[in-house]
N, C-alpha and C positions, 0 to 999 in steps of 0.2 A: 757779869759785871758790865758788859758792853752792850751798846744799842746800835751796832753798826748797821748801816743800810746797804752796804756793798760787801760782798765776801772779799777777804784779802786775796791778793794775787798768789801769794806763796804762804805755806804754813811756816811756823817758827822752825828754824833750822834744827837739825840734830846737833846736840852739844856733846862735848866729851864728858862722860859720866865720871863720878856720880853727880847728880844734881837733883833738885826737888821740884815737884809740881803740886799745884792745888787745882782740883777740878771742882768747879762750882756749877751745879745744875739747878735751874730755877724755873718755876711756873709763876708768872706774874699775875697780879690782880688787875682789875679794870682801872683802879686809881693809880695813875702813874705821874701825878702832879709832882714836879720837881725832880723826877728820876733822871732825865737827860742831863740836866745841869750838874747834878751830884755825880753821875757816872762820868761825865767829862772831867770833872775835878779829880775824881779818884784815878782815872787813867793817867792824868798829868802827875799826880802824886806818886803812884806806884813806879813810874819811870825814874823817879829820883831815889828809889831805894837801892842802896849798894847791893850788887848781886842779882838784881832783877835782869832776866834774860829775854823776856818777851811774853806774848800772849796770843792765844788762838781763841776764836769765837765762832760759834755756829748756833743757828736757831731755826727751828721748824715753824712755819706759819701756824699760829695758834697753838703751838706746842712748847716744849721746854727750850730754854736757852742754856747753852753750855759754854763756859769760859774756862780755859786752862791757862794758868799763869805759871811761869817757869822761873826758878830761883837757883842760884849757884849752890847755896847750902841752907841748912835748917835754920841757922841764925838769921839769914836774910829774910826767909819766909816768916819767921817769928817777928821780925822787925815790922813787916807789913801787917801781920795779923794784929799786932798791938798798937798800931798807929792810931792816934786819937781821932782824927777825921774819919778814918776807915771804920773804927768802932762806932762812931756816931751814925754813919751811913748804915751799918749793919742793924742797929737798933731801929732806924727809920724803915729799913727794908722789911723787918719782921712786923712792924706796926702797920705798914701801908702798902708796900710794893709787891711783896711776895705772898702767893697762895701757899707755896711750899718750896723748899730747897734742900739740897744735900751738898755736903762738902767732903771731898776725899783728898787726903794728902798722901803723896807717895815719893819714895826715893827711887830715882831712875838708875838702874844698874847697866842697862844696855840701850843704845840709841844709834840709829842710822837713818839715812835719808836717801832720796832719789830725786833727781830733776832731769827731765827729758831734755836733750840737747835740741836747740832750735834749728830748723832747716831741714 
């Protein structure tokens, strides 16, 4: 979903399970007209979904882009999945922006993290 030019400094934190995630992996077409604007709007919109926890994004130059969105529960994720603007962007993505994509939804049952202390 994202078109970040810089990698985030920190990944999304580990949350207290259970929670849900959606992993969206895509290969884009050459025609990206309107993608950035739509993507910026969707990022703004998803932040307003109750239960939205955060997002991680990575892309290989010339390769697939991977976005992982985290939600507190299945209902929150369903709210995002069925949002009218999100649905319209999905249709445009299939028609114009994506060569291929996959979406995987999972319930997280274990989560932990690590941050190196500075100094």
